[in-house]
N, C-alpha and C positions, 0 to 999 in steps of 0.2 A: 141640224147636227149638234148644236149646243144642248138641246134638250136630251138627245140620246147620250151625250157625254155625261151630263149631270146625273141621269138615271144610273149609268154605270158607276159613277163616283159614289153616289149614295149607297148603291148595292154593296160596293167594296167596303165602305165605312161601317155598314151594318154587320157585315161578316166579321170584320176586325173587332167590333164591339162585342159580339157574341162569343168569339172563340179565341181571341189573341191573349197570350200571356201578358202580364202587366207591363213588362219591359217594352212591348210593341207600341204602347201609347206614347212612349218618349219620342217617337218619330213625329208626332203631331203636337208636341209641346214646344211652343216657340222658345222657351228658355234653353232648349237643347240645340237650337239652330246656330248658336254663336260659334265662331271659329275657335279652335283650340288655341290656348295661349302659346303653344309651341308651334303654331302653324308656320310651315316653311314651304313655299311654292316649289322648291327644288327637291323636297322630300315627300314622295307620295304617301308615306305612312302617316303624315300629319294632315292630309286632305280630309275635309268633311264628307266627301263622296268621291266615287271613282267615275270620271267621265269616260263613257264608252261610245265612240262614233259608230253609227249604224249605217251600213251600206249593204243592202240585201237585193238579190236578184232571184226572187222566187219564181219557179216555172209557171205558177198559176197567177200570182198577183202582180208580177212585174217588178219594177225597180223602186226601192224605198231607201231614202236617206234620212238620217235623223241623229239625235243625241240621246243617250240613256245615261241617267245618273244613278249609280248603284251605291246604296248605303249598307255597309256590312256591319253586323254585330258579331263579336266573337266571345267565346267563353274563356275560362281560365287556362285552358289548354291551347288557346289560339286557334280553335276550330270554329268555323262559321255556324252560328245557331239561328240567324235570321238574315234575310235580304229584303230590302225595300228598293224597288227599281222602277221609278217612273220614266217615261220617255216622251219625246216630242218628235214627230216624223212627218215626212211628206212623201206620198206615193204618186207616181206618174198618172194614175187613173183615178184613185179614190181621194186624192187631195190631202189636206192637213188632217193629222190624227194624233192621238195620244193614248197611252196605256199605263195603268197603274198595276204593279205586281208586288205581292208580298209572299215570301216563302219562309216558313218557320220549321225549324228542326229542334224542337224542345228536348227530344231524346232519340235514341236509336229505335225505340219502340213506337213512337208517335210522331207523325209529321203531317203538315197541312200547307195549303197555299190558297190564295185568293187573287184573281185577276179580273180587271174590268177595263174596257177601252172602247173607242169609237173613232170613226173617220168621217170626213166631211161628206162623202158620198156613200150612203147605204150601210156600210159595214158597222157592226157593233158586236160586242162580245162580253160575256160575264161568266166566270167559271170559279168553282170552289171545290176543293178536294180535301178530305180528312181521313186519315188512316191510322188505326191503332192496333196493337198486337202484331206489328210487322216482324218482330223477331220470333214469333210463335212460341215464346217461352211460357205463356199462359195457355189455358185450354181453348180460348176463343180469340178470334180476330174479326175486325170489322172495317169496312171502308165505305164512305159516302162520297159520291162525285155528282156535281150539278153543272150543267152547261146550258147557257142561252147563247145563241149565235145567229147572226145575220151576215152570211159570207157571200159577197157578190162576185168572187173570183173563181168559183168552181168551174171545172171543165168536164165535158163529156164528149167521148169520141165514138160511142157506139158500144154495143155488147159484143164480147168475144175476144179471143186471143189475137186476132188479126185486125182489130179495129185500126182504121187509117188515121194518121196524124192530120191529113188534109180534111177530115170530117170534124175537126175541132169546133165545139160550140161552147157557149158560156151561159151560166145561169146563177141565180142566187138561192142559197139554202137558208131558210129560216127555220130554226128548230129549237125545241126545248127537250132536254134529255137528262136522265138521271141514271147513275149506276149505283146499285146497292148490293153489298156483299157481306155475308156472314160466314165465317170459317170456323170449323171445328178442328182443332189441332191435336192430332193423335200424339205427336211429339214435335220436336223442332224441325223435322224433315218432312213429315207427312201431314197433309191437310185435306179435308173434305169441305167443300164450300157450296153454298147456295147463292145464286146471283140472279138479280132481277133488273131489267133495263126497260123502263117505260120511255117511249120516244114519240114526240109529235113533230111533224115536219111539213113544210110547204115549199113548193118550188116556184120561183118568180124570175123575172127578167134580171139578167146580170148587169155588170157595170161596164162591159167592154162593147162599145158600139162597132168596133172593128171586126167582131166575130158574130156569126149568126146565133140566134137564141136556140136553146135546146129544143123547144117546141116547134121551131121552124124546120129544122133538119130531121128531127126524130119525134114526130107528133104522136106516134103509137107506142113509144117505150113505156113499159109498165112503171107506175109510180110517178108519172109526170105531174099529177095533180097533188102529190103529197099523200099524207095518211098518218096513221098511228100504229105503233107496234108495241106490244107488251111481251118482251122476250124473257123467258126464264131459262137458266142453265144450272146444271149440276156439274161439279168439277172435282177432280182428284189431282193433287199436286205433290210431286217429290222434289225437294229443293235442298241442295247441299252447298249453295254459293256462300262464299265468305263475306259477301256484302250484297245487299239488294240494290244499292245505287252505283257502286264502283267495284264490281266483281273482278277478281283476278284468278280465281280458281273455283272449281265445283261445277255442278250440273243442276239444271232445273228442267223438269218435264211436267207439263200440265195437260191433262186430257179433259175434254168438255163435250157435253151433249145438251142441246137446247131445243126449245119449241116455242113458236108463237101461234096463237089460235084465236079465231074470231070469237069463240065462246068466252075468252078471257079479256075481250076488249080490243083486240087488234083489228085493223081493217083488212088484213090478209092472214093467211095461215101458211106456215112452213116449218120445217125441222132442219137441224144442223148437227154436225159432230166434227171433231177434229182434235188436233194437239199442237202444242208449241214446245219445242225442245231446244235447250241452250246448253252449251258446254264451254268452259273457260279453262284453258290449259297454259300454265306459266312455262315459258321456255327458259327464262332466266329471271334475274331480279328486276329487269326493266321491260321485258317483252312478254305479252300474253296473246295467245292465239284464241280468238273468240269466234264461235260458230253458232248459227241459229237455223232451225228448220221449222216451218210453219205450214200446216195443212188444214184446210177447212172444206167440208163437203156439205152440200145442201141437196139431199136426195129428193125431198118433197118440196121443190122450189119452183113449180111451174107458174106461180103467181107472185113470186118474190119481186118487190119493187127494186129498181136499180140501186137505190140508196141503202138497201139492206143486203145486197149481194156482196161478194168478196171483192175487195179493191186491191190492186197491185200498183204501188206508186207512192212516192213521198219518203220522208225520213223515218217515219215509224216511231218517233220518240214517245208518242202517246198511245202506242198499240196495246200495251199491257199495263196493269196496275202494279203497285209495289209488291203484290203477292205473286206476280207472275200470271195473273189472270187476264185473258184476252177481253178487253173492254172496247175494242174497236175492230172493225172488219177491214181496216186499212193496214197493209203489210209493207214493210220496208223494201223499196226498190228505188235506188237513187239515180235512175236514168231519166226520170221526169217527176212531175208533181202527183198529188193524190188523185187516184181514179184514172190513171193512164190506161189501164186494162181492167175491165169489169165483167164478171160473170158469176154463176152460182158457185163453182168450185175453184179452189186455188191451191197451188203448191209453190213454195218459195224457199230459198236457202240463202244464207249470208255468211260470209267469212271475212274477217279483218284481223290484221296483225297490229295490235296496240303497243306502241313503243314509247316509253317515257324518255324524252330527249333532253329535258331541262327542268331543274327545280330551283326555287328561290323563295325566301321569305319576303313577302310584299303585302302591303295593306294589312299588317298585323296578323297575317295567316300564312300558312305554307302552301305555295302553289306549284303545280306541276304542268308542264306542257307535254302533250302527247301527240304523236303523229301516227296515223293508221291508214295504210293502203287497204282497200276493200274490194270485194267482188260480190255482186248481188245477181241472183238468177231467179226467174219465176215464170209462171204461166197461169192462165185461167182457162176454164172450159165449162161446158154447159151440163153434160151428163156425167153422173158419178161413176158409171160403169165403163167410162172410157179408159184406155190404156194409161195407167199412172206413170209409166216410164217412157216419156217422150222427150228425149234430150233435144231433138231437133226443134221442138216447140218452145223451148225455154228462151226467154228474153234476157240476155246478159247486160250488165251495167258494171262499170268499174270506176275507181276514182281514188281520191286521197282525202282523208279527214284530219282536222286539227282540233284538239280538245284541250281546254283549260280546266284543270281539276283542283278543287280544294277539298281535301279529305275531311270528314268521311262521307259526305253526302252530295257535294255539288259538282256537276259536270256541265260545262258550256261547250257547244260544238259548232264547227264550221266545216261542212263537207262539200266537196266538189265531185260530182258524178258525171259520167259520160255514157251515152248509149246512142242508138240510131237517130233519135230526135235531137241530138246535140248536147250541149253542156247544161247541167242543172246545178244550182247552188242552194244549200240548205243551212240554216242556223237555228239554234234554239238551246234548250236545256234538257239534260239527261242523254244517256246513250241511246242509239237507235234500237239496241237490244242488249 
């Protein structure tokens, strides 16, 4: 475990060295670790970091408790421009773990983050994302995302919209993946983009001895040995949102079509197309009605591995890039964790009422507490020519979300969802859509 953690730590330090602005290095300068001369334990604004208790009950990974220490840096306008957030935690199955996180917001146009962590049993993770041209004010935009992951908490219930919760299995995903995007901005609203995603993946035994292994219950599912996919997409996006991170009004619609082919290095061949549409309608100064519809079809998908199919489940906070580009086939449905329902084709919709209920100046920045009741519906199916209007086949999930917002870029969320399989709790960074 220690070797995995050290590899993750070294990876994060290298990323910081290559890309961080000069002020980021102050986090690792011992001379800056001294408590402020005005430190007052009763005044949170004088604390060197924000202690955040961690209590998580993820549907896939189980219960985790720990402590996160968030160090915020703000600019002259008291807006957060960087966050350093290490944590120490204990999971009921994976044991002791730790994660280092650094989020940088140098400008409205350029943002990046680096994350690395590991747990005592199997799990390890390293991720880096850099995006520039986010405002589309120049003629081009670009985003680079890298992920290494060994996740032993994955669940598989079978293929299809009626997969049974009683057929739950566990497995480990080990993967290396990159997302590369180059966008041509016709103006601030319209973008044409080319996207490329190389992905290498292997499937191994999971961490939960209380559940059967995927290969035991589903030995013939496609992709059980892993493989590699070189997916290319072309996209057209229309975007009038007032903010890419904390939108309160506007519309974003992204159409995409993609292909993976053995001739280009993939272990399988398939094609896909779909769209992601979002609309934000302010009802008054405190309330915003937010809606999302996501559709993905895989018409030539007879050999598509299960890990490249469309996934319904989870919080969806990593579903799209800052440009509104689908970079994950996992779609928001907060009735259970990632991959609750899997098949070639997917239709999903989300609706939530985001209401700002409290605002205060704390930790040298302006914070807002938001409450958001939500409703998620969705379904998966195998053949693209099936009836697209099947209300009786939709899986509903509803719940309540709590969000802590530090404008203009930072959103932390805690969402409670309920569906047929029971209560699910999600937490993380960024809106689910």
